[in-house]
C-alpha positions as CSV (number, residue, x, y, z in Angstrom):
1,M,106.1,97.6,27.4
2,I,103.3,99.1,25.3
3,L,100.0,98.1,26.2
4,T,97.2,96.3,23.9
5,S,94.4,95.4,26.9
6,Y,93.9,94.4,30.4
7,R,95.5,91.3,30.0
8,D,99.2,93.0,29.3
9,V,99.1,95.3,32.8
10,T,99.7,92.4,35.5
11,P,103.1,90.8,32.8
12,S,104.4,94.7,32.2
13,V,104.2,95.4,36.1
14,L,105.7,92.8,37.0
15,E,108.3,92.3,35.3
16,V,109.1,96.0,36.8
17,M,109.1,94.5,39.9
18,A,111.2,91.6,39.4
19,E,114.1,94.9,39.0
20,T,113.4,94.9,42.4
21,K,116.7,94.9,44.4
22,D,116.4,94.0,47.6
23,P,114.9,89.9,47.3
24,R,112.7,89.9,50.4
25,F,110.8,93.2,49.4
26,R,111.0,92.0,45.8
27,E,109.1,88.8,46.9
28,I,106.5,90.9,49.0
29,I,105.8,92.9,46.4
30,T,105.6,90.8,43.5
31,S,103.0,89.0,46.0
32,L,101.4,92.2,46.4
33,V,101.0,92.9,42.7
34,T,100.0,89.5,41.8
35,H,97.0,89.5,44.1
36,L,95.7,92.8,43.6
37,H,95.4,92.8,40.0
38,Q,94.1,89.0,40.5
39,F,91.6,90.1,43.0
40,V,90.1,93.3,40.3
41,K,89.5,91.1,37.6
42,E,88.1,88.2,39.8
43,V,85.4,91.1,41.1
44,R,85.7,93.0,37.8
45,L,86.0,96.2,39.9
46,T,84.2,99.6,38.3
47,E,85.7,102.2,38.6
48,A,82.8,104.0,40.2
49,E,84.3,101.2,43.1
50,F,88.3,101.8,42.3
51,R,87.1,105.6,43.2
52,T,85.8,104.5,46.8
53,A,88.6,102.1,47.6
54,T,91.2,105.1,47.2
55,K,89.0,107.4,48.8
56,I,88.2,104.8,52.2
57,L,92.8,104.6,52.2
58,N,92.3,108.2,52.4
59,E,89.8,108.3,55.2
60,I,92.0,105.2,56.7
61,G,95.0,107.5,57.0
62,Q,93.1,111.0,58.0
63,A,91.9,109.2,61.0
64,T,94.5,108.5,62.4
65,D,96.0,110.4,65.0
66,D,97.9,110.6,68.2
67,K,94.9,109.0,70.0
68,H,93.6,106.5,67.5
69,N,95.1,103.9,65.0
70,E,92.6,103.4,62.4
71,A,94.9,101.4,60.0
72,V,95.1,99.0,62.9
73,L,91.9,98.7,64.2
74,M,90.8,97.9,60.3
75,C,93.7,95.5,60.5
76,G,92.0,93.6,63.2
77,S,88.3,93.9,62.2
78,L,89.4,92.4,59.6
79,G,91.7,89.4,60.7
80,I,94.4,90.1,59.6
81,S,96.5,91.4,62.8
82,T,95.5,87.7,64.3
83,L,97.0,85.9,61.2
84,V,100.4,87.5,61.7
85,Y,100.6,86.7,64.9
86,L,99.4,83.3,65.0
87,M,101.6,82.9,61.8
88,N,104.6,83.6,63.1
89,N,104.4,82.4,66.7
90,G,104.6,78.7,68.6
91,D,106.8,77.9,65.8
92,N,106.2,79.1,62.8
93,G,102.4,78.1,63.2
94,Q,103.2,74.9,64.8
95,T,101.9,75.1,68.0
96,E,99.7,77.6,70.8
97,T,100.6,80.3,71.1
98,Q,100.4,83.8,73.9
99,H,101.3,85.8,71.5
100,S,98.2,88.6,70.3
101,S,97.8,91.4,68.7
102,L,99.3,94.8,70.1
103,G,96.0,96.8,69.9
104,P,95.7,100.8,69.1
105,F,96.5,101.9,72.5
106,W,100.1,101.0,73.8
107,R,102.2,104.0,74.8
108,L,105.6,104.2,75.4
109,H,107.1,105.3,79.0
110,S,104.5,103.5,81.4
111,P,105.0,104.8,85.5
112,R,107.8,102.4,87.3
113,T,105.2,100.7,89.4
114,E,106.6,98.1,92.1
115,N,105.3,95.3,92.4
116,G,101.8,94.8,94.6
117,G,101.4,98.3,93.4
118,T,98.3,100.1,91.9
119,I,97.5,100.8,88.7
120,V,94.3,102.9,89.8
121,R,95.8,106.8,89.6
122,S,92.6,108.6,89.5
123,E,89.2,107.9,90.5
124,T,88.2,105.3,88.6
125,P,85.0,102.6,89.6
126,G,84.6,99.1,89.6
127,A,85.6,96.0,91.4
128,A,89.0,95.4,92.7
129,L,91.0,92.9,90.5
130,F,94.4,91.9,91.8
131,V,96.7,90.1,88.9
132,N,99.4,87.3,90.6
133,A,101.1,86.8,87.2
134,H,104.4,84.5,86.5
135,V,107.0,84.4,83.1
136,I,108.3,81.5,82.5
137,D,110.5,79.9,79.5
138,K,108.5,78.8,77.2
139,K,110.9,75.6,76.6
140,T,112.1,75.1,80.2
141,R,109.4,76.1,82.1
142,Q,111.6,77.8,84.1
143,P,111.3,81.3,85.1
144,V,112.1,84.6,83.8
145,V,114.0,86.7,86.3
146,G,113.8,90.8,85.3
147,A,111.6,90.9,82.4
148,E,110.1,94.7,82.1
149,I,106.0,93.8,81.8
150,D,104.2,96.8,80.6
151,V,100.6,96.1,82.0
152,W,97.3,98.2,80.8
153,H,93.9,98.0,79.9
154,S,90.4,99.7,79.6
155,S,88.8,101.7,82.2
156,P,85.1,100.0,83.6
157,V,83.4,102.3,80.8
158,G,85.2,100.8,78.3
159,L,88.0,103.4,77.7
160,Y,92.1,103.6,77.7
161,E,93.2,106.9,79.7
162,N,93.8,108.4,76.5
163,Q,90.2,108.5,75.2
164,D,89.0,110.2,78.1
165,P,89.2,113.4,79.4
166,D,88.3,112.3,82.9
167,Q,91.7,109.3,83.6
168,V,94.6,111.8,84.5
169,D,97.6,110.0,82.3
170,F,98.7,106.7,82.4
171,N,95.6,105.8,84.4
172,L,95.3,101.9,83.8
173,R,99.1,101.8,82.6
174,G,102.4,100.6,84.7
175,K,105.6,98.8,84.3
176,F,107.1,95.6,86.4
177,T,109.0,94.0,86.7
178,T,109.2,89.7,87.5
179,D,111.0,88.9,91.0
180,E,113.7,86.1,91.1
181,E,110.6,83.8,90.8
182,G,109.4,85.3,87.3
183,R,106.8,86.9,89.4
184,F,104.9,90.3,89.1
185,W,101.4,91.5,90.8
186,L,99.7,94.7,90.6
187,R,95.9,95.7,91.9
188,S,93.8,97.7,89.2
189,V,90.1,97.4,89.0
190,R,87.9,94.8,86.8
191,M,88.6,95.7,83.1
192,S,85.8,96.0,80.9
193,G,84.6,95.2,77.2
194,Y,84.4,98.0,75.1
195,P,82.5,98.7,71.1
196,I,85.1,99.7,68.8
197,P,85.0,103.3,67.1
198,T,82.0,103.0,65.5
199,N,82.0,106.9,63.7
200,T,85.5,105.7,61.7
201,V,85.6,103.1,58.4
202,V,85.6,100.4,60.6
203,G,82.5,101.8,61.8
204,R,80.9,101.4,58.1
205,L,82.4,98.4,57.3
206,L,80.7,96.5,60.1
207,E,77.4,98.1,59.8
208,A,77.9,97.4,55.9
209,Q,78.2,93.4,57.5
210,G,75.3,93.9,60.8
211,R,78.7,92.7,62.6
212,H,78.7,94.1,66.4
213,P,81.4,96.4,67.5
214,C,82.1,95.0,71.0
215,R,85.3,93.6,72.1
216,P,85.0,91.2,75.3
217,A,86.8,93.0,78.3
218,H,91.0,92.5,78.3
219,L,93.8,92.7,80.0
220,H,97.2,94.1,77.9
221,A,100.6,92.7,78.6
222,L,103.5,93.3,76.5
223,I,106.9,91.5,77.9
224,N,110.2,92.2,77.4
225,A,113.6,89.9,78.2
226,E,117.0,89.6,77.1
227,G,117.0,86.2,74.3
228,Y,112.9,86.4,74.1
229,K,110.9,87.3,71.7
230,V,108.5,90.4,73.0
231,L,105.5,88.8,73.9
232,T,102.3,91.1,73.4
233,A,99.2,89.3,75.2
234,Q,95.7,90.3,75.8
235,V,94.3,87.9,78.7
236,Y,90.2,87.5,78.5
237,P,88.2,86.2,81.2
238,S,86.5,83.2,80.7
239,D,83.5,84.6,81.6
240,D,83.0,87.1,78.9
241,S,79.7,86.8,76.5
242,Y,82.3,88.4,73.4
243,L,84.9,85.1,73.4
244,E,82.8,83.6,70.7
245,T,82.3,87.2,68.6
246,D,85.7,89.4,69.5
247,V,84.8,92.5,66.2
248,Q,88.9,92.4,66.4
249,F,89.2,88.5,66.1
250,G,91.9,88.1,69.3
251,V,90.6,85.5,71.3
252,T,92.3,82.2,71.6
253,R,92.3,79.7,73.4
254,A,95.6,80.2,75.5
255,L,94.6,83.9,76.0
256,I,91.7,82.7,78.0
257,G,92.1,83.4,81.4
258,N,90.2,82.6,84.7
259,V,89.1,85.7,86.4
260,V,87.9,84.3,90.1
261,E,84.6,86.5,92.3
262,H,85.1,86.5,96.1
263,R,82.5,87.6,98.2
264,E,84.0,87.5,101.3
265,P,86.6,90.8,103.0
266,H,89.9,90.4,101.4
267,P,92.8,89.4,104.0
268,D,94.9,92.0,103.3
269,H,92.4,94.5,102.1
270,P,89.2,94.3,105.0
271,E,88.1,97.6,104.1
272,L,87.7,96.6,99.9
273,Q,84.2,96.0,99.3
274,T,82.5,93.0,97.8
275,P,83.0,91.4,95.3
276,W,86.6,91.8,94.1
277,Y,88.7,89.9,91.9
278,S,91.6,88.2,91.2
279,L,93.4,86.8,87.7
280,D,96.4,84.1,88.0
281,Y,97.8,83.8,84.7
282,T,101.4,81.8,83.3
283,F,102.9,83.7,80.5
284,E,105.4,81.9,78.3
285,L,108.2,83.7,76.5
286,E,109.5,82.5,73.3
287,E,113.3,82.6,72.8
288,G,114.3,85.2,69.6
289,P,115.6,88.4,69.2
290,T,114.1,90.7,71.6
291,E,112.6,94.1,69.1
292,L,110.2,96.6,70.8
293,P,107.2,97.1,68.2
294,L,107.1,101.0,67.3
295,A,103.7,102.7,69.7
296,P,101.1,103.3,67.9
297,I,99.7,106.1,70.0
298,K,102.0,108.9,71.3
């Protein structure tokens, strides 16, 4: 089509997109073009703003490396990640779900750890945390035996081990397997919240909007069992002050856990300083294809 005005552009592009052979890709690309073109017309995007937008997209790619994923961070900061997870789980968004964002810091090949073992692998300050968890079938409420669980969280200084040269490789990470009752349990230190990086494109977005960069404390779990959708969950302590204003829009009611403070000596570890903490939580798996996500960092 030879164009005569801006009104000709969208029909011309959509005509070409309609030739896409894969039906799902055709649906996605057609809708993407429609909405992008409508956005440009609605806000009357200027040439200077267009150049700025393309520069930002380039920066997002350039800011991504083996230890940091800027695109994932941006999707979380715009609420896109949570929207995708809530739409695609819980009977396609009809019921509550524990599925949440994988986050930008999951790594493959965490060390296998026996139930009851610790994931503290280098000197890490902080109060002891004991996690006691069950994995069950959401529909039948029966235990899921032999499920593999990756657990990870940031240190009390707010850094994951791949961000922090003072932590050894895979500190505060471990892979567990549920027993015949669908249980797994471990020892760590109490996780804490942290600010996301602000020296990046996302940081400039937050500054422009007057938003704080903080995430509430959370424990990550990725649970893999045959016949079930892989569950990626972030469990948040109920007393965290950032639950209502999480910069990544990740907190849902189903993910709030009760971290209990104990001031008496631990019955099995009397040498521990008090207070120590415990977290009991039940993870619910939904039936579906078992497909591991791609790791956002190496």
